[in-house]
C-alpha positions as CSV (number, residue, x, y, z in Angstrom):
1,M,-7.6,-1.5,15.2
2,Y,-5.7,-1.3,11.8
3,L,-2.4,-1.1,13.5
4,A,-3.0,-4.2,15.5
5,A,-4.3,-6.1,12.4
6,L,-1.3,-5.0,10.5
7,G,1.0,-6.2,13.2
8,A,-0.8,-9.5,13.3
9,V,-0.7,-10.1,9.5
10,V,3.0,-9.2,9.4
11,V,3.8,-11.7,12.2
12,L,1.7,-14.5,10.5
13,G,3.3,-13.7,7.1
14,L,6.9,-13.9,8.5
15,A,5.9,-17.1,10.5
16,S,4.6,-18.6,7.3
17,R,8.0,-18.4,5.8
18,K,10.1,-19.2,8.8
19,Y,8.0,-22.3,9.8
20,A,7.1,-23.5,6.3
21,A,8.6,-26.9,7.0
22,H,6.0,-27.4,9.7
23,L,3.0,-26.4,7.7
24,P,1.0,-28.3,5.2
25,A,2.6,-27.9,1.7
26,F,-0.3,-25.9,0.3
27,V,-0.2,-23.4,3.1
28,A,3.6,-23.1,3.1
29,A,3.5,-22.5,-0.6
30,Y,0.7,-19.9,-0.8
31,A,-0.1,-18.4,2.6
32,G,2.8,-15.9,2.5
33,D,1.6,-14.3,-0.8
34,A,-1.9,-14.1,0.4
35,L,-0.8,-12.6,3.7
36,W,1.4,-10.0,1.8
37,A,-1.7,-8.9,-0.1
38,L,-3.7,-8.7,3.1
39,M,-0.9,-6.6,4.7
40,L,-1.0,-4.2,1.8
41,L,-4.8,-3.9,2.0
42,V,-4.6,-3.2,5.8
43,G,-1.8,-0.8,5.4
44,I,-3.6,1.2,2.7
45,G,-6.8,1.1,4.8
46,M,-4.9,2.5,7.8
47,L,-3.4,5.3,5.6
48,A,-6.7,6.2,3.9
49,P,-9.4,5.5,6.5
50,G,-12.0,7.6,4.6
51,W,-11.7,5.5,1.4
52,S,-14.3,2.8,0.6
53,T,-13.4,-0.8,1.1
54,W,-13.6,-1.4,-2.6
55,R,-11.2,1.4,-3.4
56,V,-8.7,0.2,-0.9
57,A,-9.1,-3.3,-2.2
58,G,-8.6,-2.2,-5.8
59,L,-5.5,-0.3,-4.9
60,A,-4.0,-3.1,-2.9
61,L,-4.6,-5.7,-5.6
62,A,-3.2,-3.4,-8.3
63,G,-0.1,-2.8,-6.1
64,C,0.4,-6.6,-5.7
65,F,0.0,-7.2,-9.4
66,V,2.5,-4.3,-10.2
67,V,5.1,-5.7,-7.8
68,E,4.7,-9.2,-9.2
69,L,5.0,-8.0,-12.8
70,S,8.0,-5.9,-11.8
71,Q,9.7,-9.3,-11.1
72,L,9.9,-9.8,-14.9
73,Y,12.4,-6.8,-15.0
74,H,16.0,-7.6,-14.1
75,A,18.7,-5.0,-13.9
76,P,21.7,-5.0,-11.6
77,W,20.3,-2.2,-9.4
78,I,16.9,-3.7,-8.7
79,D,18.4,-7.3,-8.4
80,A,20.8,-5.8,-5.8
81,V,17.7,-4.4,-3.9
82,R,16.0,-7.8,-4.1
83,R,19.1,-9.5,-2.6
84,T,18.5,-7.5,0.7
85,R,16.2,-9.0,3.3
86,L,13.7,-6.1,3.1
87,G,14.0,-5.8,-0.7
88,G,13.3,-9.4,-1.1
89,L,10.2,-9.4,1.1
90,V,8.7,-6.3,-0.6
91,L,9.7,-6.9,-4.2
92,G,10.0,-10.7,-4.3
93,Y,12.5,-12.5,-6.7
94,G,10.8,-14.0,-9.6
95,F,7.4,-13.8,-11.4
96,L,5.0,-16.6,-10.7
97,W,1.5,-16.8,-12.2
98,S,0.4,-18.7,-9.2
99,D,1.0,-15.6,-7.0
100,L,-1.8,-13.6,-8.7
101,P,-4.7,-15.8,-7.3
102,C,-3.0,-15.8,-4.0
103,Y,-3.0,-11.9,-3.9
104,T,-6.6,-12.0,-5.0
105,A,-7.5,-14.4,-2.2
106,G,-5.6,-12.3,0.4
107,V,-7.4,-9.1,-0.6
108,A,-10.8,-10.9,-0.8
109,A,-10.2,-12.3,2.7
110,G,-9.5,-8.8,4.0
111,V,-12.7,-7.5,2.3
112,A,-14.7,-10.3,3.9
113,L,-13.2,-9.7,7.3
114,E,-13.9,-6.0,7.1
115,A,-17.5,-6.6,6.0
116,G,-17.9,-9.0,8.9
117,A,-16.5,-6.6,11.4
118,R,-18.9,-3.9,10.1
119,R,-21.9,-6.2,10.4
120,T,-20.8,-7.2,14.0
121,A,-20.4,-3.6,14.9
122,A,-23.9,-2.9,13.5
123,W,-25.4,-5.5,15.7
124,R,-24.3,-3.8,18.8
C-alpha cells in the first residue's frame, strides 16, 4: 500500500510542476511543496513500518525543514548538485518561508489520511 501511495504522490508532484500553467495559481505555487513533504512521510513510513505515525511525521517534517534551511547555504559543489534535475527536485534552489507551511500541510494531510485509513480498516 505504501509503495502505491508513494508512486501516486510522486506522479502528482511531478504533474503539479509540469502542468502548473493549467492549474489555479495557488495550487501551482504550493502543491508541489506539500506533495514533496507527503512523499517524504510515505517514504519514511514505508521504510519504518513499525514506527508510530507521529514519529514518522516528526522525522518527515524535520527532514523537510532541514532541506529548506540547507538552501541558505551556497557553495559551488552543492549548487552544482542543485543544477541537476534530481538534485533540484530533492534539494530545491532557494529558501522560501512560504515552503514551511506547505511542508506542514503536506505532512498533516498524510497523518489525516493514515488516520482515516486506520478508522476505515477498523470498521471492517
